[in-house]
C-alpha positions as CSV (number, residue, x, y, z in Angstrom):
1,M,0.0,0.0,0.0
2,I,1.3,3.4,-1.0
3,D,0.7,5.9,1.9
4,E,0.2,9.0,-0.2
5,A,0.5,12.5,1.4
6,L,-1.9,15.3,0.8
7,P,-0.6,18.7,-0.5
8,E,0.5,20.8,2.4
9,A,-2.3,23.3,2.1
10,L,-5.0,20.6,1.9
11,S,-3.4,18.8,4.9
12,A,-3.7,22.0,6.9
13,E,-7.4,22.3,6.0
14,V,-8.0,18.7,7.1
15,N,-6.2,19.4,10.4
16,A,-8.4,22.5,10.9
17,V,-11.5,20.3,10.4
18,L,-10.2,17.9,13.0
19,D,-9.5,20.8,15.4
20,A,-13.1,22.1,14.9
21,A,-14.5,18.6,15.5
22,G,-12.5,18.2,18.7
23,V,-10.6,15.1,17.5
24,S,-7.5,14.5,19.5
25,A,-7.2,10.8,20.3
26,D,-5.4,8.7,17.6
27,R,-5.4,11.8,15.4
28,R,-3.0,10.3,12.9
29,L,-5.3,7.4,12.2
30,V,-8.3,9.7,11.8
31,M,-6.2,11.8,9.5
32,R,-5.3,8.7,7.5
33,L,-9.0,7.8,7.1
34,M,-9.8,11.3,5.8
35,R,-6.8,11.2,3.5
36,T,-7.9,7.9,2.0
37,S,-11.4,9.3,1.4
38,I,-10.0,12.3,-0.4
39,L,-7.7,10.1,-2.5
40,L,-10.6,7.9,-3.5
41,G,-12.3,11.1,-4.9
42,E,-9.1,12.1,-6.7
43,D,-8.8,8.7,-8.3
44,D,-12.1,9.1,-10.1
45,T,-13.3,6.0,-8.4
46,E,-16.5,4.5,-9.8
47,R,-19.7,5.4,-8.0
48,L,-20.4,1.8,-7.0
49,D,-17.0,1.4,-5.5
50,L,-17.4,4.6,-3.5
51,K,-20.8,3.4,-2.2
52,I,-19.2,0.1,-1.1
53,A,-16.4,1.9,0.7
54,S,-18.8,4.4,2.3
55,A,-21.3,1.9,3.5
56,A,-18.7,-0.5,4.9
57,L,-17.0,2.3,6.9
58,A,-20.4,3.5,8.2
59,E,-21.4,-0.1,9.2
60,M,-18.2,-0.6,11.0
61,R,-18.6,2.6,13.0
62,D,-22.2,1.5,14.0
63,A,-20.8,-1.9,15.1
64,F,-17.9,-0.3,17.0
65,R,-20.4,1.9,18.9
66,L,-22.6,-1.1,19.7
67,F,-19.8,-3.1,21.2
68,A,-17.9,-0.3,22.9
69,P,-19.9,-0.2,26.2
70,Y,-19.2,-3.9,26.7
71,R,-15.5,-3.9,26.0
72,G,-14.5,-5.4,29.3
73,I,-16.9,-8.3,29.2
74,P,-15.9,-11.6,27.5
75,K,-18.0,-12.6,24.5
76,V,-18.7,-15.8,22.7
77,T,-20.1,-15.9,19.2
78,V,-22.6,-18.7,18.4
79,F,-23.0,-19.7,14.7
80,G,-25.7,-21.9,13.3
81,S,-28.6,-22.3,10.9
82,A,-31.4,-19.7,10.7
83,R,-33.7,-22.6,9.7
84,T,-33.5,-24.6,12.9
85,L,-36.9,-25.0,14.5
86,Q,-37.7,-24.4,18.2
87,D,-38.4,-28.1,18.8
88,D,-35.1,-29.2,17.3
89,P,-32.6,-30.7,19.7
90,L,-30.0,-28.4,18.2
91,Y,-32.1,-25.4,19.2
92,L,-32.1,-26.6,22.8
93,Q,-28.3,-27.2,22.7
94,A,-27.7,-23.6,21.5
95,R,-30.0,-22.2,24.1
96,D,-28.5,-24.2,26.9
97,V,-24.8,-23.5,26.1
98,A,-25.6,-19.8,25.8
99,A,-27.3,-19.9,29.2
100,A,-24.4,-21.7,30.7
101,L,-21.8,-19.2,29.5
102,A,-24.0,-16.3,30.4
103,N,-24.2,-17.7,33.9
104,D,-20.3,-17.6,33.9
105,G,-20.5,-13.9,32.9
106,W,-20.1,-14.1,29.2
107,M,-22.1,-12.1,26.6
108,V,-23.4,-14.0,23.6
109,V,-23.0,-12.6,20.1
110,T,-25.2,-13.9,17.2
111,G,-26.3,-13.0,13.8
112,A,-29.6,-11.8,15.3
113,G,-31.8,-13.9,13.2
114,P,-34.1,-16.9,13.8
115,G,-33.1,-20.5,14.4
116,I,-29.9,-21.1,16.3
117,M,-29.3,-17.4,16.6
118,Q,-32.6,-16.9,18.4
119,A,-31.9,-19.9,20.6
120,A,-28.6,-18.5,21.8
121,A,-30.0,-15.1,22.4
122,E,-32.9,-16.7,24.4
123,G,-30.4,-18.7,26.5
124,A,-28.2,-15.7,27.3
125,G,-31.2,-13.4,27.9
126,P,-31.6,-9.9,26.4
127,E,-29.2,-8.1,28.7
128,L,-26.3,-10.4,27.7
129,S,-27.1,-10.8,24.0
130,L,-25.7,-8.7,21.1
131,G,-26.7,-9.1,17.5
132,V,-25.1,-8.3,14.1
133,S,-27.9,-8.8,11.6
134,I,-27.8,-8.9,7.8
135,R,-30.3,-7.1,5.6
136,L,-31.7,-9.6,3.2
137,P,-34.9,-9.4,1.1
138,F,-36.0,-12.9,2.2
139,E,-34.8,-13.2,5.8
140,E,-36.7,-12.2,8.9
141,K,-36.0,-9.1,10.9
142,P,-33.7,-9.3,13.9
143,N,-35.3,-11.4,16.6
144,S,-37.0,-9.4,19.4
145,L,-34.6,-10.6,22.1
146,V,-31.9,-8.3,20.7
147,A,-33.9,-5.8,18.7
148,G,-36.0,-4.8,21.6
149,Q,-33.0,-4.0,23.7
150,D,-31.1,-1.9,21.1
151,H,-28.5,-4.6,21.3
152,V,-28.3,-5.1,17.5
153,V,-26.7,-3.5,14.5
154,A,-27.8,-4.2,10.9
155,M,-25.3,-4.8,8.1
156,K,-25.6,-4.6,4.3
157,Y,-22.5,-6.6,3.5
158,F,-21.6,-10.0,4.7
159,F,-17.9,-9.2,5.0
160,T,-18.5,-6.4,7.5
161,R,-20.9,-8.5,9.4
162,K,-18.5,-11.4,9.5
163,L,-15.7,-9.1,10.7
164,M,-17.8,-7.9,13.7
165,L,-19.0,-11.4,14.6
166,I,-15.4,-12.5,14.8
167,K,-13.5,-9.4,16.0
168,E,-15.1,-8.9,19.3
169,S,-15.3,-12.5,20.6
170,Q,-13.0,-14.6,22.7
171,G,-14.6,-17.9,21.8
172,F,-16.8,-19.5,19.1
173,I,-19.4,-22.2,19.1
174,C,-20.7,-23.5,15.8
175,L,-23.8,-25.7,15.5
176,P,-24.7,-27.6,12.4
177,G,-25.9,-25.3,9.6
178,G,-25.7,-24.6,5.9
179,F,-23.5,-22.7,3.5
180,G,-23.4,-19.6,5.8
181,T,-22.5,-21.5,8.9
182,L,-19.8,-23.5,7.2
183,D,-18.4,-20.3,5.6
184,E,-18.1,-18.7,9.1
185,M,-16.6,-21.8,10.5
186,F,-13.9,-22.1,7.8
187,E,-13.2,-18.4,8.1
188,L,-12.4,-19.0,11.7
189,L,-10.1,-21.9,10.8
190,T,-8.3,-19.9,8.1
191,L,-7.7,-16.9,10.4
192,Q,-6.2,-19.3,13.1
193,Q,-4.2,-21.3,10.6
194,T,-2.6,-18.3,9.0
195,G,-2.0,-16.3,12.3
196,K,-4.2,-13.4,11.1
197,A,-6.3,-13.7,14.3
198,E,-5.2,-14.4,17.9
199,P,-5.8,-18.0,19.1
200,T,-9.3,-18.5,20.4
201,P,-11.3,-21.6,21.3
202,I,-13.5,-23.1,18.6
203,V,-16.1,-25.6,19.6
204,L,-18.3,-27.6,17.1
205,L,-21.4,-28.5,19.1
206,D,-23.9,-31.1,17.9
207,E,-27.0,-32.6,19.4
208,K,-26.7,-35.7,21.6
209,G,-25.3,-38.5,19.5
210,G,-25.1,-36.3,16.4
211,T,-22.6,-37.0,13.6
212,F,-22.7,-33.8,11.6
213,W,-19.2,-32.6,12.6
214,H,-17.7,-36.1,12.6
215,G,-18.4,-36.2,8.8
216,L,-16.4,-33.0,8.5
217,R,-13.5,-34.5,10.4
218,R,-13.5,-37.5,8.2
219,F,-13.3,-35.3,5.1
220,I,-10.4,-33.3,6.6
221,D,-8.5,-36.4,7.7
222,E,-9.1,-38.5,4.5
223,D,-9.2,-35.9,1.8
224,L,-7.6,-32.6,2.9
225,A,-4.6,-33.5,5.1
226,P,-3.3,-36.4,2.9
227,T,-3.0,-34.2,-0.1
228,G,-1.0,-31.6,1.7
229,V,-3.4,-28.7,1.2
230,I,-3.5,-28.3,5.0
231,S,-1.0,-29.4,7.6
232,E,-1.4,-32.4,9.8
233,G,-2.9,-31.2,13.0
234,D,-4.5,-28.1,11.6
235,F,-7.9,-29.3,12.8
236,D,-6.6,-30.3,16.3
237,R,-7.4,-26.8,17.6
238,V,-11.1,-27.5,17.1
239,V,-13.1,-29.4,19.8
240,I,-16.1,-31.5,18.6
241,T,-18.6,-32.4,21.2
242,D,-22.3,-33.1,21.9
243,S,-22.0,-31.9,25.5
244,V,-23.1,-28.4,26.5
245,E,-21.0,-28.7,29.7
246,E,-17.9,-29.7,27.6
247,A,-18.5,-26.8,25.2
248,R,-18.7,-24.4,28.2
249,R,-15.6,-25.8,29.8
250,Q,-13.6,-25.5,26.6
251,I,-14.5,-21.9,26.0
252,A,-13.9,-20.8,29.6
253,G,-10.9,-23.1,30.2
254,F,-8.9,-21.6,27.3
255,W,-8.5,-18.5,29.4
256,R,-7.6,-20.3,32.6
257,N,-4.0,-19.1,32.5
258,Y,-3.4,-17.6,29.1
259,D,-4.5,-14.0,28.9
260,S,-3.3,-12.4,25.6
261,L,-0.4,-12.0,23.3
262,R,1.5,-9.2,21.6
263,W,4.2,-9.0,19.0
264,I,7.2,-6.8,19.9
265,G,9.2,-6.8,16.7
266,D,10.0,-10.5,16.0
267,T,9.4,-11.5,19.6
268,L,6.1,-13.0,20.6
269,V,5.1,-12.1,24.2
270,L,2.5,-14.2,25.9
271,R,0.8,-12.6,29.0
272,L,-0.3,-15.1,31.6
273,R,-2.4,-15.0,34.8
274,A,0.0,-16.9,36.9
275,E,3.8,-17.0,37.1
276,P,5.2,-20.4,35.8
277,T,8.0,-22.1,37.7
278,D,11.5,-22.7,36.3
279,G,10.7,-26.3,35.9
280,E,7.5,-25.6,34.0
281,I,9.3,-23.3,31.6
282,A,12.0,-26.0,31.0
283,G,9.2,-28.5,30.2
284,L,7.6,-26.1,27.7
285,N,11.0,-25.6,26.0
286,Q,11.4,-29.4,25.7
287,E,7.9,-30.0,24.3
288,F,7.8,-27.0,21.9
289,A,11.4,-26.6,20.7
290,A,10.3,-27.2,17.1
291,M,8.1,-24.1,17.3
292,L,11.1,-21.8,18.0
293,A,13.1,-20.0,15.3
294,V,15.9,-19.3,17.7
295,G,16.5,-19.2,21.4
296,A,14.1,-20.5,24.1
297,I,10.9,-19.7,25.8
298,E,11.9,-17.3,28.6
299,R,10.4,-15.1,31.3
300,A,10.2,-11.5,30.2
301,E,9.5,-8.1,31.7
302,P,7.1,-5.7,30.0
303,S,8.8,-4.1,27.0
304,R,9.2,-0.4,26.6
305,V,6.4,-0.4,24.0
306,E,4.1,-2.2,26.5
307,V,5.1,0.2,29.3
308,A,4.4,3.2,27.0
309,D,0.9,1.8,26.3
310,D,0.3,0.7,29.9
311,D,-0.5,-2.7,28.4
312,L,-1.3,-5.3,31.1
313,L,1.9,-4.5,33.0
314,H,0.8,-6.5,36.1
315,L,0.7,-9.8,34.2
316,P,3.7,-12.3,34.1
317,R,5.1,-12.9,30.6
318,L,6.8,-15.5,28.5
319,A,8.7,-14.4,25.4
320,L,9.8,-16.5,22.4
321,H,11.0,-16.2,18.8
322,L,8.3,-18.2,17.0
323,D,9.0,-19.9,13.7
324,Q,6.3,-18.2,11.6
325,R,5.5,-21.5,9.8
326,Q,4.4,-22.8,13.3
327,V,2.0,-20.0,14.0
328,G,-0.9,-22.3,13.6
329,N,0.4,-24.5,16.5
330,L,0.1,-21.7,19.1
331,F,-3.1,-23.3,20.2
332,R,-1.1,-26.3,21.5
333,L,1.3,-24.1,23.4
334,I,-1.5,-22.2,25.0
335,G,-3.2,-25.5,26.0
336,A,0.0,-26.6,27.7
337,I,0.3,-23.3,29.5
338,N,-3.3,-23.6,30.7
339,A,-2.5,-27.1,32.0
340,L,0.6,-26.1,34.1
341,P,0.3,-26.9,37.8
342,S,0.9,-23.2,38.6
343,A,-2.2,-22.2,36.5
344,P,-5.2,-20.8,38.5
345,A,-7.8,-23.3,39.5
346,V,-10.8,-23.6,37.2
């Protein structure tokens, strides 16, 4: 991307507009947004392209405002079919897992439609439900559980909707569904595999005795992995279960000890909830040596960048130089960190 500068006089006028609007926080980023808009106009961009860019930005702003008041509350997104009926066992599974997580203090995010989305919102209750709906000529309006509480935002584009359904959540539960559900599930796997999203728990939940997701695993094991189009173990980060309690445990347990990560140059910093012992760190180095480009997994103090940002300075840290080809295996390392004897009790 070429970061083009505006002429000095025009840049001064844009700065004056920002002054008049009272914009001070992250001003350089706001300036960049305005600069890009102006450059789109200078490029003689087609009207349809301008409409797409304008609507996408407006939709993202609306969604950011919806989620902002709940920034400190953990969220789980529930995906599933809009066609699932209320007497279907899958509807009851979605309702019950949402209720279980809401009881643990989680908010539940859905696509705000009928079927599985309504079931999850019903289980969590209106106060702990957020919805990101899509405007379609043939689909029902957002269900009343979120619409009535002003806990919903409507999107024109699937790509902006998918961004917001994924961006804000720390866990994901997928129940059997059609093209849309599978698209969302594979998007999650792609983001995890490529390291474009931070590791998060993904649970594929079925009805009691259901085989929907086992068919997917067979396809992956027998047709994808052997041909080399994915790596062996790429699907290991996903948990398949027909148990509501196991789904709840997997989502909440992922955050038992692991808190977050941050890249500082080429160093990956993992922030934990509990300080590991020397012996535990030695064990991690032995088990995960193949993931390291150089050096070892070591304790670390907050970097200067983290200090400047006041970024979770109270948490203990582990630092490592990760082989970028191993980024998809971070899930395994986090699982081992959560299982350390020093980790907080569940």
